[in-house]
TIKEDREN-974559 format. One record per residue (C-alpha): residue number from 1; residue in three letters; x negated, y negated, z. Coordinates in Angstrom, 1 decimal, decimal comma. Layout:
N
<node i="NUM" aa="ALA" east="X" north="Y" up="Z"/>
...
END
This chain:
175
<node i="1" aa="MET" east="18,6" north="-17,7" up="-67,6"/>
<node i="2" aa="ASN" east="19,5" north="-20,0" up="-64,7"/>
<node i="3" aa="ASN" east="20,3" north="-18,9" up="-61,1"/>
<node i="4" aa="PHE" east="24,1" north="-19,0" up="-61,7"/>
<node i="5" aa="GLN" east="23,8" north="-16,8" up="-64,7"/>
<node i="6" aa="GLN" east="21,5" north="-14,4" up="-62,9"/>
<node i="7" aa="ILE" east="23,8" north="-13,8" up="-59,9"/>
<node i="8" aa="THR" east="27,0" north="-13,7" up="-61,9"/>
<node i="9" aa="ARG" east="25,9" north="-11,4" up="-64,7"/>
<node i="10" aa="SER" east="27,9" north="-8,5" up="-63,1"/>
<node i="11" aa="PRO" east="30,1" north="-7,8" up="-60,1"/>
<node i="12" aa="GLU" east="27,2" north="-5,7" up="-58,7"/>
<node i="13" aa="ALA" east="24,7" north="-8,6" up="-59,1"/>
<node i="14" aa="LEU" east="27,1" north="-11,1" up="-57,4"/>
<node i="15" aa="GLY" east="27,8" north="-8,5" up="-54,7"/>
<node i="16" aa="ALA" east="24,1" north="-8,0" up="-54,0"/>
<node i="17" aa="PHE" east="23,6" north="-11,8" up="-53,8"/>
<node i="18" aa="LEU" east="26,5" north="-12,2" up="-51,4"/>
<node i="19" aa="ARG" east="25,3" north="-9,4" up="-49,2"/>
<node i="20" aa="SER" east="21,9" north="-11,0" up="-49,0"/>
<node i="21" aa="LEU" east="23,3" north="-14,2" up="-47,5"/>
<node i="22" aa="PRO" east="22,6" north="-14,5" up="-43,8"/>
<node i="23" aa="CYS" east="26,2" north="-14,7" up="-42,6"/>
<node i="24" aa="VAL" east="27,7" north="-12,9" up="-39,6"/>
<node i="25" aa="GLU" east="31,0" north="-12,1" up="-41,3"/>
<node i="26" aa="GLY" east="32,1" north="-12,7" up="-44,9"/>
<node i="27" aa="PRO" east="35,6" north="-12,5" up="-46,4"/>
<node i="28" aa="TRP" east="34,9" north="-8,9" up="-47,5"/>
<node i="29" aa="ASP" east="34,4" north="-8,0" up="-43,8"/>
<node i="30" aa="LYS" east="37,7" north="-9,6" up="-42,8"/>
<node i="31" aa="GLU" east="39,6" north="-7,9" up="-45,6"/>
<node i="32" aa="PHE" east="38,0" north="-4,6" up="-44,7"/>
<node i="33" aa="GLN" east="39,2" north="-5,0" up="-41,1"/>
<node i="34" aa="VAL" east="42,7" north="-5,9" up="-42,2"/>
<node i="35" aa="ARG" east="43,0" north="-3,0" up="-44,7"/>
<node i="36" aa="PHE" east="41,2" north="-0,2" up="-42,8"/>
<node i="37" aa="CYS" east="40,3" north="-1,0" up="-39,2"/>
<node i="38" aa="ALA" east="43,7" north="-2,4" up="-38,0"/>
<node i="39" aa="GLY" east="45,4" north="1,0" up="-38,2"/>
<node i="40" aa="CYS" east="42,3" north="3,2" up="-37,4"/>
<node i="41" aa="GLY" east="42,3" north="5,1" up="-34,2"/>
<node i="42" aa="ALA" east="38,6" north="6,0" up="-34,3"/>
<node i="43" aa="GLU" east="36,6" north="5,1" up="-31,2"/>
<node i="44" aa="ASN" east="33,3" north="5,1" up="-33,2"/>
<node i="45" aa="CYS" east="32,8" north="3,5" up="-36,6"/>
<node i="46" aa="ASP" east="29,6" north="5,6" up="-37,4"/>
<node i="47" aa="ALA" east="31,7" north="8,2" up="-39,3"/>
<node i="48" aa="CYS" east="34,0" north="5,7" up="-41,1"/>
<node i="49" aa="PRO" east="36,0" north="7,4" up="-43,9"/>
<node i="50" aa="ASN" east="35,9" north="4,0" up="-45,7"/>
<node i="51" aa="GLU" east="32,1" north="3,5" up="-45,5"/>
<node i="52" aa="ALA" east="31,8" north="2,8" up="-49,2"/>
<node i="53" aa="ALA" east="33,9" north="-0,4" up="-48,8"/>
<node i="54" aa="ARG" east="32,4" north="-1,4" up="-45,4"/>
<node i="55" aa="ASN" east="30,1" north="-4,5" up="-45,6"/>
<node i="56" aa="SER" east="30,6" north="-4,4" up="-49,4"/>
<node i="57" aa="PRO" east="31,1" north="-7,7" up="-51,3"/>
<node i="58" aa="VAL" east="31,3" north="-5,6" up="-54,5"/>
<node i="59" aa="TRP" east="34,3" north="-3,8" up="-53,1"/>
<node i="60" aa="TRP" east="35,9" north="-7,1" up="-52,2"/>
<node i="61" aa="LEU" east="35,1" north="-8,7" up="-55,6"/>
<node i="62" aa="GLY" east="37,2" north="-5,9" up="-57,2"/>
<node i="63" aa="LEU" east="40,3" north="-6,7" up="-55,2"/>
<node i="64" aa="GLU" east="43,2" north="-8,7" up="-56,6"/>
<node i="65" aa="ALA" east="42,8" north="-12,4" up="-55,7"/>
<node i="66" aa="PRO" east="45,5" north="-13,9" up="-53,5"/>
<node i="67" aa="GLU" east="47,9" north="-16,3" up="-55,1"/>
<node i="68" aa="GLN" east="46,7" north="-19,9" up="-54,9"/>
<node i="69" aa="GLU" east="49,0" north="-22,6" up="-53,9"/>
<node i="70" aa="ALA" east="49,6" north="-25,3" up="-56,6"/>
<node i="71" aa="PRO" east="51,1" north="-28,4" up="-55,1"/>
<node i="72" aa="GLN" east="54,3" north="-29,8" up="-56,4"/>
<node i="73" aa="VAL" east="55,0" north="-33,6" up="-56,7"/>
<node i="74" aa="ALA" east="58,3" north="-35,0" up="-55,6"/>
<node i="75" aa="ALA" east="59,3" north="-38,6" up="-54,9"/>
<node i="76" aa="THR" east="60,5" north="-40,5" up="-51,8"/>
<node i="77" aa="PRO" east="63,7" north="-42,6" up="-52,1"/>
<node i="78" aa="ASP" east="61,5" north="-45,6" up="-52,9"/>
<node i="79" aa="GLY" east="59,8" north="-43,7" up="-55,8"/>
<node i="80" aa="SER" east="56,5" north="-43,0" up="-54,0"/>
<node i="81" aa="PRO" east="54,9" north="-39,7" up="-55,0"/>
<node i="82" aa="VAL" east="54,9" north="-36,9" up="-52,3"/>
<node i="83" aa="VAL" east="52,9" north="-33,8" up="-52,8"/>
<node i="84" aa="LEU" east="54,7" north="-30,6" up="-51,8"/>
<node i="85" aa="TRP" east="53,3" north="-27,1" up="-51,4"/>
<node i="86" aa="VAL" east="54,7" north="-24,3" up="-53,6"/>
<node i="87" aa="ASP" east="57,3" north="-23,5" up="-50,9"/>
<node i="88" aa="GLY" east="58,7" north="-27,0" up="-51,2"/>
<node i="89" aa="VAL" east="57,4" north="-28,5" up="-47,9"/>
<node i="90" aa="ASN" east="54,3" north="-30,5" up="-46,9"/>
<node i="91" aa="SER" east="52,7" north="-31,4" up="-43,5"/>
<node i="92" aa="SER" east="55,2" north="-34,2" up="-42,8"/>
<node i="93" aa="ILE" east="58,2" north="-32,0" up="-43,5"/>
<node i="94" aa="VAL" east="56,8" north="-29,2" up="-41,3"/>
<node i="95" aa="TYR" east="56,1" north="-31,6" up="-38,4"/>
<node i="96" aa="ALA" east="59,6" north="-33,0" up="-38,6"/>
<node i="97" aa="HIS" east="61,1" north="-29,5" up="-38,7"/>
<node i="98" aa="TYR" east="59,5" north="-28,6" up="-35,4"/>
<node i="99" aa="GLY" east="60,3" north="-32,0" up="-33,9"/>
<node i="100" aa="TYR" east="56,9" north="-33,7" up="-34,1"/>
<node i="101" aa="VAL" east="55,5" north="-36,9" up="-35,5"/>
<node i="102" aa="LYS" east="52,4" north="-36,4" up="-37,5"/>
<node i="103" aa="ASP" east="49,2" north="-36,6" up="-35,3"/>
<node i="104" aa="LEU" east="46,0" north="-37,2" up="-37,3"/>
<node i="105" aa="ALA" east="43,8" north="-36,7" up="-34,2"/>
<node i="106" aa="ILE" east="44,3" north="-32,9" up="-34,0"/>
<node i="107" aa="SER" east="43,5" north="-29,8" up="-36,0"/>
<node i="108" aa="ALA" east="46,7" north="-28,5" up="-37,4"/>
<node i="109" aa="GLY" east="47,5" north="-25,4" up="-39,4"/>
<node i="110" aa="PHE" east="50,5" north="-25,0" up="-41,6"/>
<node i="111" aa="TRP" east="50,6" north="-21,3" up="-42,2"/>
<node i="112" aa="ARG" east="52,8" north="-19,7" up="-44,9"/>
<node i="113" aa="ASN" east="55,5" north="-17,4" up="-43,6"/>
<node i="114" aa="ASP" east="54,1" north="-14,6" up="-45,7"/>
<node i="115" aa="GLY" east="53,7" north="-11,8" up="-43,1"/>
<node i="116" aa="THR" east="50,2" north="-12,9" up="-42,0"/>
<node i="117" aa="ILE" east="51,2" north="-15,5" up="-39,4"/>
<node i="118" aa="PHE" east="50,7" north="-13,3" up="-36,4"/>
<node i="119" aa="GLN" east="47,4" north="-11,9" up="-37,7"/>
<node i="120" aa="LYS" east="46,2" north="-15,5" up="-37,9"/>
<node i="121" aa="LEU" east="47,6" north="-16,3" up="-34,5"/>
<node i="122" aa="ALA" east="45,7" north="-13,3" up="-33,0"/>
<node i="123" aa="GLN" east="42,4" north="-14,9" up="-34,3"/>
<node i="124" aa="VAL" east="42,9" north="-18,2" up="-32,5"/>
<node i="125" aa="PRO" east="41,3" north="-17,1" up="-29,2"/>
<node i="126" aa="GLU" east="38,2" north="-16,1" up="-31,1"/>
<node i="127" aa="LEU" east="38,2" north="-19,4" up="-32,9"/>
<node i="128" aa="ILE" east="38,5" north="-21,3" up="-29,6"/>
<node i="129" aa="GLU" east="35,8" north="-19,2" up="-28,0"/>
<node i="130" aa="ARG" east="33,5" north="-19,8" up="-31,0"/>
<node i="131" aa="TYR" east="34,1" north="-23,6" up="-31,5"/>
<node i="132" aa="GLY" east="35,7" north="-24,8" up="-28,3"/>
<node i="133" aa="LYS" east="33,5" north="-26,9" up="-26,1"/>
<node i="134" aa="GLY" east="35,6" north="-27,9" up="-23,2"/>
<node i="135" aa="LYS" east="39,3" north="-28,7" up="-22,7"/>
<node i="136" aa="ILE" east="41,5" north="-27,2" up="-25,4"/>
<node i="137" aa="ARG" east="45,3" north="-27,4" up="-25,9"/>
<node i="138" aa="ALA" east="47,1" north="-25,2" up="-28,4"/>
<node i="139" aa="ILE" east="50,7" north="-25,2" up="-29,4"/>
<node i="140" aa="PHE" east="52,3" north="-22,7" up="-31,8"/>
<node i="141" aa="ASP" east="55,7" north="-23,2" up="-33,5"/>
<node i="142" aa="TYR" east="57,3" north="-20,5" up="-35,5"/>
<node i="143" aa="ASP" east="60,7" north="-20,2" up="-37,1"/>
<node i="144" aa="PRO" east="61,3" north="-16,9" up="-39,0"/>
<node i="145" aa="ASP" east="63,6" north="-18,6" up="-41,4"/>
<node i="146" aa="TYR" east="61,3" north="-21,4" up="-42,3"/>
<node i="147" aa="PRO" east="58,5" north="-21,3" up="-44,9"/>
<node i="148" aa="ARG" east="55,7" north="-22,4" up="-42,6"/>
<node i="149" aa="ALA" east="54,6" north="-22,0" up="-39,0"/>
<node i="150" aa="LEU" east="52,7" north="-24,8" up="-37,3"/>
<node i="151" aa="ILE" east="49,7" north="-24,5" up="-35,0"/>
<node i="152" aa="GLN" east="48,2" north="-27,6" up="-33,4"/>
<node i="153" aa="ILE" east="44,9" north="-27,5" up="-31,5"/>
<node i="154" aa="TRP" east="43,5" north="-30,5" up="-29,6"/>
<node i="155" aa="GLY" east="39,9" north="-30,6" up="-28,5"/>
<node i="156" aa="LEU" east="38,5" north="-28,5" up="-31,3"/>
<node i="157" aa="PRO" east="35,4" north="-30,0" up="-33,0"/>
<node i="158" aa="SER" east="34,4" north="-29,3" up="-36,5"/>
<node i="159" aa="PRO" east="34,4" north="-26,7" up="-37,9"/>
<node i="160" aa="ASP" east="38,1" north="-26,6" up="-37,3"/>
<node i="161" aa="LEU" east="41,1" north="-24,7" up="-38,5"/>
<node i="162" aa="GLN" east="40,3" north="-25,3" up="-42,2"/>
<node i="163" aa="SER" east="37,0" north="-23,4" up="-41,7"/>
<node i="164" aa="ALA" east="38,7" north="-20,4" up="-40,1"/>
<node i="165" aa="PHE" east="42,0" north="-20,3" up="-42,1"/>
<node i="166" aa="PRO" east="41,3" north="-22,1" up="-45,4"/>
<node i="167" aa="GLU" east="44,7" north="-21,1" up="-47,0"/>
<node i="168" aa="GLY" east="47,7" north="-23,0" up="-45,8"/>
<node i="169" aa="THR" east="45,8" north="-25,1" up="-43,3"/>
<node i="170" aa="ALA" east="45,1" north="-28,8" up="-43,1"/>
<node i="171" aa="ALA" east="42,0" north="-29,9" up="-41,3"/>
<node i="172" aa="ARG" east="42,8" north="-33,0" up="-39,5"/>
<node i="173" aa="GLU" east="45,4" north="-33,7" up="-42,2"/>
<node i="174" aa="ASN" east="43,0" north="-33,8" up="-45,2"/>
<node i="175" aa="ARG" east="45,7" north="-32,3" up="-47,5"/>
END
């Protein structure tokens, strides 16, 4: 049995392996905070009623996976292929909607208008505090009737928005 087979033989085995990794916060922690902590009024987490799911990769592995974006391909008037996200836009279209020209020298996020935009926006100060090393400029554009919001951050070194918000984000326009 190789290492992959060993750690994926069951959800419990994979959960134990993930929990053993020396990381400050995993996706299971973020999901726990969204589902349980956001509406909790407790001042102390020692008596958490959701303790079984807290710090538990096994709990997280049992959750329904989020829908993955499959790009669509369209064509420009000259016939060149253009990749579109499932909501029918791409980074160039989003930039144009908000009145910008594409800038490849920045970190830009193209967040789906799926009800999580403001949760992501609330995480930006932590991201800047964690990775920002000097002068930072951030601009957030939102249209409630448009499929994507746009956040642009100048002065953010790697890891950038792609690291913090992997879904719906282009790191220095790599998508």
